[in-house]
C-alpha positions as CSV (number, residue, x, y, z in Angstrom):
1,M,38.3,-20.2,-28.7
2,T,39.6,-23.0,-26.4
3,N,37.2,-25.2,-24.4
4,S,39.2,-24.5,-21.0
5,S,38.4,-21.7,-18.9
6,V,41.6,-21.6,-17.1
7,A,43.8,-21.9,-20.6
8,Q,41.9,-19.0,-22.0
9,Y,43.6,-16.5,-19.2
10,D,47.2,-17.2,-19.9
11,G,49.4,-14.5,-20.7
12,I,47.2,-11.6,-19.4
13,D,49.3,-9.5,-16.8
14,F,47.2,-9.8,-13.6
15,S,50.0,-7.6,-12.0
16,P,48.2,-4.1,-11.5
17,L,46.0,-6.3,-9.4
18,E,48.7,-6.4,-6.8
19,A,48.4,-2.7,-5.8
20,M,45.0,-3.3,-4.7
21,S,45.9,-5.6,-2.1
22,G,47.6,-3.5,0.5
23,D,44.8,-3.6,3.1
24,E,43.2,-6.8,2.1
25,V,42.0,-8.7,4.9
26,V,43.6,-12.2,3.3
27,T,42.0,-15.5,3.6
28,H,44.2,-18.3,3.6
29,S,44.2,-21.2,1.9
30,R,45.2,-24.1,4.3
31,V,45.5,-27.5,3.1
32,R,45.4,-31.2,5.1
33,D,45.0,-34.5,3.6
34,I,42.6,-36.7,4.7
35,T,42.8,-40.5,4.1
36,L,39.5,-41.5,3.6
37,P,38.1,-45.4,4.1
38,S,38.8,-46.7,1.0
39,G,42.4,-45.5,1.0
40,K,42.3,-43.0,-1.4
41,V,43.6,-39.3,-0.3
42,L,41.5,-36.2,-0.5
43,A,43.8,-32.8,-0.1
44,L,41.3,-30.5,2.0
45,I,41.4,-26.8,1.4
46,T,40.2,-24.8,4.2
47,L,39.7,-21.0,3.4
48,D,40.1,-18.9,6.6
49,N,41.2,-15.1,7.1
50,G,41.7,-16.1,10.8
51,R,39.0,-13.4,11.9
52,D,35.6,-14.5,13.5
53,H,32.3,-15.1,12.1
54,N,31.4,-11.4,11.9
55,R,34.1,-10.9,9.5
56,P,33.7,-13.5,6.8
57,N,36.1,-15.0,4.2
58,T,36.4,-12.9,0.9
59,L,38.5,-13.1,-2.0
60,G,40.4,-10.3,-2.8
61,P,43.6,-9.9,-5.3
62,A,45.8,-11.7,-2.4
63,T,43.5,-14.6,-1.6
64,L,43.0,-15.0,-5.0
65,T,46.8,-15.3,-5.8
66,E,47.6,-17.7,-2.9
67,L,44.4,-19.7,-3.7
68,E,45.9,-20.2,-7.4
69,A,49.2,-20.9,-6.0
70,T,47.6,-23.6,-3.8
71,L,45.6,-25.0,-6.6
72,A,48.3,-25.1,-8.7
73,G,50.7,-27.4,-6.1
74,L,47.4,-29.8,-6.0
75,K,47.0,-30.1,-9.7
76,S,50.6,-31.4,-9.8
77,R,49.8,-33.6,-6.6
78,A,47.1,-34.9,-8.5
79,A,49.4,-35.7,-11.7
80,A,51.7,-37.6,-9.5
81,G,49.3,-39.5,-8.3
82,E,49.6,-38.6,-4.5
83,I,46.1,-37.4,-4.2
84,Q,43.0,-38.4,-5.4
85,A,40.7,-35.6,-4.7
86,V,40.7,-31.9,-3.9
87,G,37.9,-30.5,-1.1
88,I,37.6,-26.8,-0.4
89,T,35.8,-25.9,2.9
90,G,35.5,-22.6,4.9
91,K,36.1,-21.6,8.4
92,Q,33.3,-22.3,11.1
93,Y,30.1,-21.0,10.0
94,I,31.2,-19.7,6.5
95,L,32.4,-20.8,3.4
96,A,32.8,-17.1,1.7
97,A,31.2,-14.0,1.0
98,G,32.6,-13.5,-2.4
99,A,34.5,-10.5,-3.4
100,D,34.9,-7.6,-0.8
101,L,33.0,-5.2,-2.5
102,S,34.2,-2.0,-0.9
103,D,37.3,-2.9,-2.7
104,V,35.3,-3.5,-6.2
105,S,33.7,-0.1,-6.2
106,R,36.9,1.7,-5.8
107,L,38.4,0.3,-8.6
108,P,40.4,3.0,-11.0
109,S,39.0,1.8,-14.6
110,R,37.3,-0.7,-16.7
111,E,40.4,-2.4,-17.6
112,I,40.9,-3.2,-14.4
113,A,37.4,-4.0,-13.4
114,R,37.7,-6.7,-16.0
115,L,40.9,-8.1,-14.9
116,I,39.3,-8.4,-11.5
117,T,36.7,-10.8,-13.0
118,Q,39.3,-12.5,-15.1
119,R,41.3,-13.4,-12.3
120,G,38.5,-15.1,-10.2
121,H,37.3,-17.0,-13.3
122,Q,40.9,-18.0,-14.0
123,V,41.4,-19.1,-10.2
124,L,37.8,-20.9,-9.6
125,G,37.8,-22.3,-13.0
126,T,40.9,-24.4,-11.7
127,L,38.6,-26.2,-9.4
128,S,36.9,-28.3,-12.3
129,E,40.6,-28.5,-14.3
130,L,42.7,-30.1,-11.6
131,G,42.7,-33.9,-13.0
132,V,40.8,-35.2,-10.2
133,P,37.2,-34.7,-9.0
134,S,36.8,-31.5,-6.8
135,F,34.1,-31.2,-4.0
136,A,33.2,-28.0,-2.2
137,F,31.7,-28.6,1.3
138,V,29.7,-25.6,1.9
139,N,29.5,-25.4,5.6
140,G,28.3,-21.8,6.2
141,L,27.4,-18.7,4.4
142,A,28.0,-18.6,0.6
143,L,27.3,-15.8,-1.0
144,G,28.5,-14.7,-4.6
145,G,32.0,-15.7,-5.3
146,G,31.2,-18.1,-2.7
147,L,28.9,-20.1,-4.0
148,E,30.2,-20.0,-7.4
149,I,33.6,-21.5,-5.4
150,A,30.8,-24.3,-5.2
151,L,29.7,-24.2,-9.0
152,N,33.1,-24.3,-10.5
153,S,33.7,-27.4,-7.9
154,T,32.9,-31.0,-9.6
155,Y,30.2,-31.9,-6.4
156,R,29.1,-30.1,-3.8
157,T,27.7,-30.9,-0.6
158,V,25.8,-28.5,2.3
159,D,25.5,-28.0,5.8
160,A,21.7,-28.3,6.8
161,S,22.4,-25.5,9.0
162,A,24.4,-23.1,6.7
163,A,23.4,-19.5,7.3
164,A,22.4,-18.5,3.8
165,I,23.3,-19.5,0.0
166,A,22.6,-17.0,-2.6
167,L,23.7,-14.9,-5.9
168,P,22.8,-11.7,-4.4
169,E,24.7,-9.6,-7.2
170,V,21.5,-8.2,-8.9
171,F,20.4,-6.6,-5.7
172,L,24.0,-4.5,-6.0
173,G,23.4,-3.5,-9.8
174,I,26.0,-5.9,-11.3
175,I,25.9,-9.7,-12.3
176,P,27.4,-13.0,-10.7
177,G,30.8,-12.7,-13.0
178,W,32.6,-15.9,-11.7
179,G,30.9,-18.4,-13.5
180,G,27.3,-18.2,-11.8
181,A,25.4,-16.7,-14.9
182,Y,26.6,-19.5,-17.1
183,L,27.0,-22.7,-14.5
184,L,24.0,-22.0,-12.7
185,P,21.2,-22.5,-15.5
186,N,23.2,-25.5,-16.8
187,L,23.1,-27.2,-13.6
188,I,19.6,-26.6,-12.4
189,G,17.8,-25.5,-15.4
190,I,16.6,-21.7,-16.7
191,E,13.6,-21.9,-14.7
192,N,15.3,-22.5,-11.1
193,A,18.3,-20.3,-12.4
194,L,16.2,-17.0,-13.1
195,E,14.8,-17.7,-9.8
196,V,18.4,-17.7,-7.9
197,V,20.1,-15.0,-10.2
198,I,16.8,-12.5,-10.7
199,S,13.7,-13.0,-8.7
200,N,15.1,-13.6,-5.4
201,P,17.6,-10.5,-5.3
202,L,14.9,-8.4,-6.2
203,K,12.6,-9.5,-3.5
204,Q,14.4,-7.4,-0.8
205,N,17.5,-9.8,-1.6
206,R,16.2,-13.0,-0.6
207,M,18.4,-16.3,0.6
208,L,18.2,-19.8,0.1
209,K,18.3,-21.9,2.6
210,P,20.3,-25.2,2.7
211,Q,17.3,-27.6,2.0
212,Q,15.8,-25.0,-0.6
213,A,19.6,-25.2,-2.6
214,F,19.6,-29.1,-2.2
215,D,16.0,-29.1,-3.8
216,L,16.9,-27.2,-6.4
217,G,19.9,-28.9,-7.4
218,I,22.8,-26.8,-6.4
219,M,23.8,-29.1,-3.9
220,D,24.0,-32.9,-4.7
221,A,23.6,-33.6,-0.9
222,I,22.8,-32.1,2.2
223,F,23.8,-33.2,6.0
224,P,23.0,-32.2,9.3
225,A,25.7,-30.0,11.3
226,A,26.6,-32.5,14.0
227,S,28.5,-34.8,11.5
228,Y,28.3,-32.3,8.5
229,L,32.4,-32.7,7.5
230,E,32.4,-36.4,8.4
231,S,29.5,-37.2,6.4
232,S,30.5,-35.5,3.2
233,L,34.1,-37.3,3.4
234,R,32.4,-40.6,3.4
235,W,30.1,-39.3,0.6
236,A,32.6,-38.1,-1.4
237,D,34.7,-41.7,-0.8
238,G,31.7,-43.3,-2.3
239,V,31.3,-41.2,-5.4
240,L,35.0,-41.5,-5.9
241,G,34.5,-45.4,-5.4
242,G,31.5,-45.6,-7.6
243,T,29.1,-46.9,-4.7
244,V,27.4,-43.5,-4.6
245,K,25.6,-42.4,-7.8
246,V,25.0,-38.5,-8.3
247,H,21.8,-37.8,-9.8
248,R,21.6,-34.2,-11.2
249,K,17.6,-34.1,-11.2
250,N,17.4,-30.6,-12.7
251,E,19.9,-30.8,-15.0
252,P,18.7,-29.2,-18.4
253,G,18.2,-31.5,-21.6
254,K,17.9,-30.8,-24.9
255,I,14.3,-30.3,-25.0
256,E,14.3,-27.9,-22.0
257,R,17.1,-25.9,-23.6
258,L,15.1,-25.6,-27.3
259,T,11.5,-24.9,-25.9
260,K,11.3,-23.8,-22.4
261,W,14.5,-22.2,-22.1
262,P,13.1,-19.0,-24.5
263,I,9.7,-19.3,-22.7
264,A,11.2,-18.9,-19.6
265,I,13.4,-16.0,-20.9
266,K,10.6,-14.2,-22.2
267,M,8.3,-14.6,-19.5
268,A,11.1,-13.2,-17.2
269,R,11.5,-10.3,-19.6
270,N,7.8,-9.5,-19.1
271,M,8.0,-9.9,-15.5
272,L,10.7,-7.5,-15.3
273,E,9.1,-4.7,-17.3
274,S,6.3,-5.0,-15.3
275,R,7.3,-4.9,-11.8
276,I,10.7,-2.8,-12.1
277,G,10.5,-1.2,-15.9
278,T,13.6,-0.8,-18.0
279,V,15.8,1.6,-15.8
280,P,17.6,-0.9,-13.6
281,R,20.5,-2.5,-15.9
282,S,22.0,-5.4,-14.0
283,P,18.6,-7.5,-14.2
284,Y,18.6,-7.3,-17.7
285,V,21.9,-7.9,-18.2
286,A,21.8,-10.9,-16.1
287,L,18.9,-12.0,-18.4
288,E,21.0,-11.8,-21.4
289,L,23.9,-13.9,-19.8
290,L,21.1,-16.6,-18.6
291,E,19.3,-16.8,-22.4
292,K,23.0,-17.2,-23.7
293,A,24.2,-20.1,-21.6
294,K,21.8,-22.3,-23.0
295,S,24.6,-23.4,-25.9
296,G,28.1,-22.3,-26.5
297,T,31.6,-23.4,-24.6
298,K,32.0,-22.6,-20.3
299,A,35.0,-20.8,-21.8
300,E,32.6,-18.5,-24.0
301,G,30.1,-17.9,-20.9
302,F,32.8,-17.2,-18.9
303,A,34.2,-14.4,-21.4
304,R,30.4,-12.7,-21.6
305,E,30.6,-12.2,-18.2
306,D,33.8,-10.9,-17.9
307,E,32.7,-7.9,-20.2
308,A,29.3,-7.7,-18.6
309,L,30.6,-7.5,-15.1
310,A,33.2,-4.9,-16.3
311,D,30.6,-2.5,-17.8
312,L,28.2,-2.4,-14.8
313,V,31.3,-2.2,-12.0
314,V,32.5,1.4,-13.5
315,G,28.6,2.3,-14.4
316,D,26.5,4.7,-12.3
317,Q,24.4,2.2,-10.4
318,F,26.5,0.1,-8.9
319,A,28.3,3.1,-7.6
320,A,25.1,4.2,-6.0
321,S,24.1,0.7,-4.8
322,M,27.6,0.5,-2.9
323,Y,26.6,3.9,-1.5
324,A,23.5,2.1,-0.2
325,F,25.1,-1.2,0.8
326,D,27.1,0.9,3.1
327,L,24.3,3.1,4.4
328,V,22.4,-0.3,5.4
329,Q,25.5,-2.3,6.6
330,K,26.9,0.5,9.1
331,R,25.1,3.7,9.2
332,A,21.6,1.8,9.9
333,K,23.6,-0.2,12.8
334,R,25.0,2.4,14.6
335,P,21.9,5.3,14.2
336,V,23.2,8.4,14.6
337,G,21.8,10.4,18.0
338,A,20.9,7.1,19.9
339,P,21.4,7.8,23.5
340,D,23.5,5.3,25.3
341,K,21.6,2.0,25.6
342,A,22.5,1.8,29.6
343,L,19.8,4.7,29.7
344,A,16.9,2.2,28.3
345,R,14.1,0.8,30.3
346,K,14.0,-3.1,30.5
347,V,10.9,-4.0,28.8
348,T,9.0,-6.6,30.2
349,K,5.3,-6.1,29.2
350,V,4.0,-4.3,26.2
351,G,0.8,-2.5,25.8
352,I,-1.0,-1.6,22.7
353,I,-4.0,0.5,22.6
354,G,-6.3,-0.3,19.9
355,A,-7.2,-3.6,18.6
356,G,-7.4,-3.3,14.6
357,L,-5.6,-4.2,11.9
358,M,-2.6,-2.1,12.7
359,A,-2.5,-3.1,16.4
360,S,-2.7,-6.9,15.4
361,Q,0.3,-6.4,13.4
362,F,2.1,-4.8,16.1
363,A,1.3,-7.5,18.9
364,L,2.6,-10.1,16.4
365,L,5.7,-8.5,16.1
366,F,6.4,-7.8,19.7
367,L,5.4,-11.3,20.9
368,R,7.8,-13.0,17.9
369,R,10.6,-10.5,18.9
370,L,10.6,-9.6,22.3
371,Q,8.8,-13.3,23.7
372,V,7.2,-10.8,26.5
373,P,3.5,-10.6,27.6
374,V,1.5,-8.3,25.4
375,L,-1.6,-6.6,26.2
376,I,-4.2,-5.2,24.0
377,T,-7.0,-3.2,24.6
378,D,-10.0,-1.0,22.8
379,L,-13.3,0.3,23.4
380,D,-15.6,-3.0,23.9
381,Q,-14.8,-6.4,23.8
382,S,-15.9,-7.4,20.7
383,R,-13.5,-5.4,19.3
384,V,-10.8,-6.7,21.4
385,D,-12.1,-10.4,20.8
386,K,-12.0,-9.7,16.9
387,G,-8.2,-8.6,17.2
388,L,-7.0,-11.4,19.2
389,A,-8.7,-13.9,17.1
390,H,-6.6,-11.9,14.1
391,I,-3.5,-12.8,16.1
392,R,-4.1,-16.0,16.9
393,E,-5.0,-17.0,13.1
394,E,-1.5,-15.6,12.3
395,I,0.1,-17.5,15.0
396,D,-1.6,-20.5,13.8
397,K,-0.2,-19.9,10.0
398,L,3.1,-19.7,10.6
399,E,2.8,-22.8,12.8
400,A,1.4,-24.6,10.0
401,K,4.4,-23.1,7.7
402,G,6.9,-24.4,10.2
403,R,8.1,-21.2,10.6
404,L,7.0,-21.6,14.2
405,D,6.9,-25.2,16.4
406,G,4.3,-26.2,18.1
407,D,5.6,-25.2,21.7
408,G,6.6,-21.9,20.0
409,A,3.2,-20.9,19.1
410,N,1.8,-22.3,22.3
411,K,4.2,-19.9,24.3
412,L,3.0,-17.0,21.8
413,R,-0.6,-17.7,22.4
414,G,-0.1,-17.5,26.5
415,L,1.6,-14.4,26.3
416,L,-1.1,-12.8,24.3
417,H,-4.0,-11.3,26.5
418,G,-6.7,-8.9,25.5
419,T,-9.4,-6.5,27.7
420,T,-11.1,-3.4,28.4
421,D,-9.9,-2.9,31.6
422,K,-7.5,0.0,31.4
423,S,-5.7,-0.9,34.9
424,E,-4.0,-3.8,33.4
425,Y,-1.5,-1.2,31.8
426,A,-0.2,-0.7,35.4
427,D,3.1,-2.9,34.7
428,C,3.6,-2.2,31.5
429,D,7.0,-0.7,30.4
430,F,6.6,0.3,26.4
431,V,2.8,1.5,25.6
432,I,2.3,2.0,22.0
433,E,-1.2,3.6,20.3
434,A,-2.5,2.1,17.3
435,V,-5.6,4.3,16.8
436,F,-7.3,6.8,14.5
437,E,-4.9,9.5,13.3
438,E,-5.9,12.4,14.7
439,V,-4.7,14.6,17.3
440,G,-7.7,14.7,19.6
441,V,-8.0,11.0,19.9
442,K,-4.5,10.2,20.6
443,Q,-4.4,12.5,23.6
444,Q,-7.7,11.2,24.7
445,V,-6.4,7.6,25.0
446,F,-3.0,8.9,26.7
447,A,-4.6,10.8,29.1
448,E,-7.2,7.5,30.1
449,I,-4.0,5.5,30.7
450,E,-1.1,7.9,31.9
451,P,-2.5,7.7,35.5
452,I,-2.6,4.3,35.9
453,L,1.2,3.7,34.4
454,A,4.2,3.3,36.3
455,E,6.2,6.8,36.4
456,D,8.9,5.3,34.3
457,A,6.9,3.7,31.8
458,I,7.5,4.6,28.3
459,L,4.8,6.2,25.9
460,A,5.2,5.9,21.8
461,T,2.7,6.9,18.9
462,N,2.9,5.4,15.8
463,T,1.5,8.5,14.0
464,S,2.6,8.7,10.4
465,S,2.5,13.1,10.1
466,L,1.2,14.5,13.2
467,S,3.2,16.5,15.5
468,V,4.5,14.2,18.5
469,E,4.9,17.2,20.4
470,E,1.1,18.0,20.4
471,I,-0.2,14.8,20.8
472,G,1.6,14.3,24.3
473,A,0.5,18.3,25.3
474,K,-1.8,17.2,27.9
475,L,0.6,14.5,29.5
476,S,1.6,15.1,32.8
477,R,4.7,13.6,31.9
478,P,5.3,14.6,28.1
479,E,8.7,13.9,28.6
480,R,8.0,9.7,28.4
481,L,6.6,10.2,24.8
482,V,8.4,9.5,21.4
483,G,7.5,8.8,18.2
484,F,7.7,5.2,17.0
485,H,6.3,5.1,13.3
486,F,6.5,1.9,11.7
487,F,6.0,1.0,7.6
488,N,3.3,-0.9,6.3
489,P,3.6,-4.2,6.5
490,V,4.8,-4.0,9.8
491,A,6.6,-7.6,9.6
492,V,8.2,-6.8,6.5
493,M,9.7,-3.1,6.1
494,P,12.7,-2.8,8.0
495,L,12.6,0.6,9.1
496,I,11.1,2.7,12.0
497,E,11.3,6.5,12.3
498,I,11.9,7.3,15.9
499,V,10.7,11.2,16.4
500,K,11.8,13.1,19.3
501,T,10.3,16.3,20.7
502,P,12.1,19.2,22.2
503,T,10.6,17.4,25.6
504,T,11.9,13.7,25.1
505,S,13.8,12.6,27.7
506,D,16.9,10.3,26.7
507,A,15.6,7.5,28.5
508,A,12.4,7.4,26.1
509,L,14.5,7.7,23.2
510,S,17.1,4.8,24.4
511,T,14.4,2.4,25.1
512,A,12.9,3.4,21.7
513,F,16.3,2.3,19.8
514,V,16.6,-0.8,21.9
515,V,13.2,-1.6,21.6
516,A,13.6,-1.2,17.7
517,K,16.3,-3.4,17.5
518,G,14.7,-5.8,19.1
519,L,12.2,-6.2,16.9
520,G,15.1,-6.5,14.1
521,K,14.4,-3.0,12.7
522,N,16.6,-0.4,11.7
523,A,15.9,2.8,13.2
524,V,16.4,6.6,12.3
525,L,16.4,9.2,15.1
526,T,14.5,12.5,13.4
527,A,12.9,15.7,14.7
528,D,9.5,16.6,15.2
529,A,8.5,17.6,11.8
530,P,5.3,17.4,9.7
531,G,5.7,14.0,7.8
532,F,9.1,13.1,9.3
533,V,11.2,11.9,6.4
534,V,9.5,9.1,4.4
535,N,5.8,10.7,4.3
536,R,7.2,14.3,4.1
537,L,8.9,13.3,0.7
538,L,6.3,10.7,-0.5
539,A,3.6,13.2,0.0
540,K,5.4,15.3,-2.6
541,V,6.0,12.4,-5.1
542,M,2.0,12.0,-4.5
543,G,1.3,15.6,-4.8
544,E,3.0,16.2,-8.1
545,A,0.8,13.0,-9.7
546,A,-2.3,14.6,-8.1
547,R,-1.6,18.0,-9.3
548,A,-0.6,16.8,-12.9
549,V,-4.1,14.6,-13.2
550,Y,-5.9,17.9,-11.7
551,E,-4.6,19.7,-14.6
552,G,-5.8,17.3,-17.0
553,T,-3.0,15.0,-17.9
554,P,-4.1,11.5,-18.4
555,L,-3.6,9.0,-15.7
556,L,-1.1,6.7,-17.1
557,T,1.0,9.6,-18.5
558,V,1.3,10.7,-15.0
559,E,2.2,6.8,-14.0
560,K,5.0,6.7,-16.4
561,A,6.4,10.1,-15.7
562,F,7.4,8.7,-12.2
563,A,9.3,5.6,-13.6
564,P,12.9,6.7,-13.5
565,I,13.0,7.8,-10.0
566,G,12.8,4.0,-9.3
567,L,9.9,4.0,-6.8
568,P,9.0,0.3,-6.3
569,M,5.2,1.3,-6.9
570,T,3.8,4.2,-9.0
571,P,2.2,6.8,-7.3
572,F,-1.1,5.7,-7.7
573,Q,-0.4,1.8,-7.1
574,L,1.2,3.5,-3.5
575,I,-2.2,5.8,-3.0
576,D,-4.4,2.6,-3.6
577,L,-2.1,0.3,-1.5
578,V,-1.8,2.7,1.5
579,G,-5.8,4.1,1.4
580,W,-7.0,7.0,-0.6
581,K,-8.4,8.5,3.0
582,V,-4.8,8.1,4.6
583,A,-3.4,9.7,1.4
584,A,-5.7,12.7,1.7
585,H,-5.0,13.1,5.4
586,V,-1.5,12.7,5.2
587,Q,-1.7,15.6,2.2
588,D,-4.0,18.0,4.2
589,T,-1.0,17.5,6.7
590,M,1.5,18.6,4.5
591,V,-0.2,21.7,2.8
592,H,-1.6,22.5,6.4
593,A,2.2,23.1,7.4
594,F,3.2,24.1,4.3
595,P,1.0,25.4,1.9
596,D,3.2,26.9,-0.3
597,R,5.1,23.8,-1.0
598,F,2.7,21.0,-1.2
599,F,-0.6,20.3,-3.4
600,S,-3.7,18.7,-2.4
601,S,-7.2,19.0,-4.1
602,E,-10.6,17.8,-3.5
603,N,-10.0,15.0,-5.7
604,F,-8.3,12.9,-3.0
605,H,-11.3,13.4,-0.8
606,E,-13.9,12.7,-3.7
607,L,-11.9,9.4,-4.2
608,A,-11.7,8.3,-0.7
609,A,-15.1,8.2,-0.5
610,L,-15.1,5.6,-3.4
611,P,-15.1,1.6,-2.7
612,E,-12.8,1.4,-6.1
613,V,-10.9,4.4,-7.8
614,V,-8.5,2.3,-9.9
615,E,-8.5,-0.6,-12.1
616,K,-5.5,-2.9,-12.4
617,D,-4.3,-5.8,-14.4
618,R,-3.3,-8.8,-13.1
619,S,0.1,-7.7,-12.4
620,G,-0.9,-4.9,-10.0
621,R,-0.5,-2.1,-12.7
622,V,-2.7,0.3,-12.8
623,T,-4.7,0.7,-15.9
624,G,-7.2,3.9,-15.7
625,W,-9.7,4.9,-13.3
626,T,-12.8,3.2,-12.5
627,K,-16.0,4.8,-13.7
628,S,-17.3,5.8,-10.4
629,A,-13.6,7.8,-10.2
630,Q,-14.2,9.4,-13.6
631,K,-17.2,10.9,-12.6
632,V,-16.3,12.5,-9.6
633,L,-12.8,13.6,-11.1
634,R,-12.0,17.1,-11.7
635,T,-9.6,18.0,-14.0
636,G,-8.4,21.0,-15.9
637,S,-7.4,21.4,-19.6
638,T,-3.6,22.3,-19.6
639,P,-2.1,18.3,-19.3
640,A,2.1,18.1,-18.4
641,S,3.9,16.2,-20.7
642,E,6.1,13.0,-18.9
643,E,9.4,15.3,-19.0
644,E,7.4,18.1,-17.3
645,I,6.1,16.1,-14.6
646,L,9.3,14.3,-13.9
647,R,11.1,17.7,-13.6
648,R,8.7,18.9,-11.2
649,V,9.1,16.2,-9.0
650,Q,13.1,16.1,-9.2
651,D,13.0,19.8,-8.4
652,G,10.4,19.5,-5.3
653,L,12.1,16.6,-3.9
654,A,15.7,18.3,-4.2
655,S,14.4,22.0,-2.5
656,E,12.4,19.5,-0.1
657,I,15.8,17.4,1.1
658,R,17.8,21.0,1.3
659,I,15.1,22.1,3.6
660,M,14.6,19.1,5.7
661,L,18.8,19.8,6.4
662,E,18.6,23.1,7.0
663,E,15.9,22.7,9.8
664,G,17.4,19.8,11.2
665,V,14.7,17.1,10.8
666,V,17.7,14.5,10.5
667,P,21.4,15.7,10.7
668,E,22.7,14.8,7.4
669,V,21.5,13.6,3.7
670,Q,22.5,10.0,4.4
671,D,19.8,9.6,7.0
672,I,17.1,10.7,4.4
673,D,18.5,8.2,1.7
674,L,18.7,5.4,4.5
675,C,14.9,6.5,5.4
676,L,13.8,6.1,1.7
677,I,15.7,3.1,1.3
678,L,14.2,1.2,4.2
679,G,11.1,3.0,4.4
680,A,9.9,3.6,0.9
681,G,11.9,0.8,-1.0
682,L,13.7,2.4,-3.1
683,P,16.5,0.2,-5.1
684,F,20.1,0.1,-4.2
685,I,20.7,1.3,-7.7
686,D,19.8,4.8,-6.9
687,G,21.4,5.0,-3.7
688,G,18.6,6.6,-2.2
689,V,17.3,9.9,-3.3
690,S,20.1,12.5,-3.3
691,P,22.7,10.5,-5.4
692,Y,19.7,10.3,-7.8
693,L,19.1,14.2,-8.0
694,D,22.8,14.8,-7.9
695,R,23.0,12.5,-11.0
696,E,19.9,14.0,-13.0
697,G,21.0,17.9,-12.6
698,A,18.2,18.5,-10.1
699,S,19.9,19.4,-7.0
700,E,22.2,21.8,-8.9
701,R,19.3,23.4,-10.8
702,V,17.4,24.1,-7.3
703,N,20.0,24.6,-4.7
704,G,23.4,25.8,-6.6
705,D,25.3,22.6,-5.8
706,T,25.3,18.4,-5.5
707,F,24.4,17.0,-1.8
708,H,27.7,14.7,-2.5
709,H,30.9,16.0,-2.7
710,P,32.1,14.1,-5.1
711,A,28.8,13.0,-6.9
712,I,28.1,9.4,-6.5
713,K,28.3,7.9,-9.8
714,G,30.8,5.5,-11.9
715,I,34.0,5.9,-13.3
716,G,33.0,5.7,-16.6
717,G,34.7,3.7,-19.6
């Protein structure tokens, strides 16, 4: 095989891709010559789709065709001595966001999928084979194929204010397929490449800041936004003239390839198996590509990417990922059932009833995101002082990490106030409780402050499973009460379930949705039903785990049985995180509401009384019961198999989702999937819960039909 990554695609017929470009928003390749201070000429390509920053440049078939023609013309000019370098940059704030994934998800066959990845390799690969050096000026967002434009170039600079830099493909069930899996590890070393290609996408799709990209060695230089292009051009002129030496500090050498490379791959594989199991395909495919990138030619690396990406694009996990991606990018941003935001009350001060850990998390989030005064109260001043100290400590940490500057931190401290004097709720526009999960307690605290509040102030409850209507039953104005259910940890989890009772006013609902958006959260409207969406379905999962243990099934057998569902934690990891008392309470609530469909046992309450229930290894995996737990556990003698447990939970979820839809808990099954993705951390490769149940046959076994028509799955080979 030739060493030329462009020549290897000569003779391939790419004409079938032309049919896919009908509705493409074409990113044009506009060229202008720039005479550098030395007199050398750099031909600068600016990628621009003619839209504003809300529509990033993407790289579809027509875009690649135009870019190919542009590069071919520049290669001829370079050969004629007319230009001494080629630069490529993007429209304001954006280089490119890679391929348009909505188009990729509609590919009709594996053969067409392979043509797409081959075409990207052919065109972007030309950037390193122009006969003159190429410079990528990363002036903004560079994701996927956008970053691969830079990787295929000879040199790279980055704007210090660029929004994000990443190879997010593994998050979406595929792999970097236009050179990233081969070029990146050979540029920055295997350990850094593992972080960018695998670890970051699996951490809720973490992106790199420009300084991080520079420190890793992805970028050769970083310049401030105010003079970015001018500085980059001067730097490029220095490189061309030999006065600027480019030092690739993280470029792997022979020793790393022989020793560090295989060790890093082995450690990464062990990490993946412990964290995500073996069901997700793309992280392991990416790992294999990174492993093989330590040797061989670029052409061979590109060929491996061609085959791997084609396989993944036509698979079930990519189809599910695109469904999930669409939910998060579109449905989550336009919540179904949200009233007109013009009805919302302006929130100029927030009140929080309680000063415990959850209340403190609320306070910090409201302070940081809304930048309004926040009041916390509790039964006595010592509790208030403890809550205030915790919040201030968290602000100190944010300042120490550089996430807040001194003025910003001081502003937040000044906006925070705590007292036992409930009269200070009088000028609060939005008041949320964070007290003990018991109806009577919540009714009492609301009864105490309602007479103090303005008539149009909004009340919110953070209950996880109780009836919001019942909590508001003793209010003189129950229409002002709305459910506002956060997920833990509050700062991280992106979902808020907004719960509407039969009396909740549109003004209260509208205010809740506007506040949720202001907090940077995605909100889903649910009816006032036990457990709402996420906890109702997680209670089904936890109940089936508890049932299996009660029958006498070994703990680790139960844990393994749930792996195919794709939850980020095993059932007992999850219970141990949320707390056994909380889990027992949720199970009791669900069993009380639906005794024929949910399971609870005294085991939960017995275990909740213990300081430690399960033993874990260093990675957090549950390894067994503690000795004290073994003493109180009540188990039978009819253990279930992994297959039996999995089928039970699949069928139970399929049945419960159908009932929830019939009851109108949410308008459509898409809202249930969105809640499970954002609130329970189901991976994109599952597409939420309903596509998984359709693919596994549970929907038809239990309900006689799939939730989706057609079912969400890949097109196969």
